[in-house]
N, C-alpha and C positions, 0 to 999 in steps of 0.2 A: 522607493520605486512606486510609481503610481499603479493603480489597478488596471488601467488601460495597457500598460507595459506588460503586466503579468498575465493578462487574459489574451494570449496569443495562440494560434494554431501551432501544432508540432507534429512530427512523425515519431511514433513509438519506437524506441530503441530495441525493444524486445520482439514485437511481432510485425512491425513495419506499418501498422494502421495509421491512417491520417486522422488526426485528432483536432476537432474544432473547439473553439472557446466555448465556455458555458454561456447560455442565454441569459441567466439571471443576474449578471453583474459580478458574480464571484469568479474565481479562476480555477482552472482544472489542473491538477498536478499528477494525474495518472491516466493511463490509456483506458478508454471505456470498453475496449474489446477484450483485453487480457488482464487488466487492473494493475499491471506493472508500473513502476515509477522510476525516477532517477533521483539520487541524493543530491539535491541542489539547495535545499533550505536548512538553516540552523533553526530558525523560527519560521512558522508558516508564512510563505510569501516573501521572505527576505532575500532569497537566492544568494546567501552568503556562505554556503558550504563549499569547501574546496574539494571534497571527496569525488563527487560525480559518478559514484558507483551505481549499478543497477539495484533496484529495491523490489524484492519479491513480495507479493501479497501473502501474508502468513495466517491471518485469521480475521474474523469480523467481530466488532464490538458495537454495543449500543449504549453510549453514556446516558445516564438518567436525564430524561427531558430533551434529548437530542436525537438526530437522525442516525441511522445505521452508518457505520464507518468501517474502513478497512485499515488494518495495521500492516505496515510495510516494514521489512527488515533489509537493511543494506547488506548486499553480499560482499562488499569491500571492507567496510568498517564495523558492521554489526549493529549500528544504531537503528532503533525502531521509531516510527512516527505513525500517528493516526490521522487519517484523512476521510472526511465525510464522502459517502457515495453520492452519485448524481443520477440515481435511477429514474428521477422524474424530469430530467432535462428534456425539453421538447425537441431540441435539435439533434442530440446524440447521447441518449441515456446510456448509463453503464449497463453492460450485457448481463441479463439475468443468469445465463449459463455460466459466465465467469464468476459471478458472485456465489452461485451454488458450488462451483468447483473449489473456491477458497474455503467455503464452509465445510465441504466434505473432506478436504485435505487437512483441516484442523482437528478432525475427530481422532480420538486416540485409537491406536492399533489394538485390537482385542487380545493379541497374544502378548506383546511387549508392554502395552500401556502408553507408549510414546507416540506423539503425533509425528507424521512424516516431516513436518516443517520445524521440529524441535532442533535447537542449536545446542551443541555441547556446552555453550557458555550461558550462564545466567546473566541477568542485568548486573552491571558493575564488573563484568569480566571474570567472575569466579567460575571455576569449573563445577559442573554438577557432579555429585557422587553417583556412581552407577547403582541401579536398584540391587538390594540384597536378595540373595537367592536362598 
C-alpha cells in the first residue's frame, strides 16, 4: 500500500472528531483529540489486521533517540502497539490535554499500586498474580 493511500482523512470511531492527514508525509493512525485508534495494522501501515477493535491509549513512552509515543491496547484482542505522537503537526497537532490525560491515567494508584489501565493479562496471555497481602 502506498503512503498516499495510507495518509487519508477519517472520522474517529471513539469521539467522532474529523481527523486530517499528517502534513509531513507520514500517516496518522490515531485521533489527535482523544488519541484512540483502531486495530487495523499487524505491522505499522500494512492495514493487514482482521481485528478492527478499538485501541485505548494506555501510556506514553519515549524510545531512546526518538519522539514521544503513545502505547495503544486493543480492547478486543489485547494486542499493544506503539505510535509516535504528532504534537508538532502544523495542520492538526495531537491535543496536549489528551496527552496529559494518558500520562495521568498511567500513574499508579497510591492505595493499590495498580494503574487504572492495567489489564489482568500480562504479555503472552498469562494472568498476573494478585499482590500478596
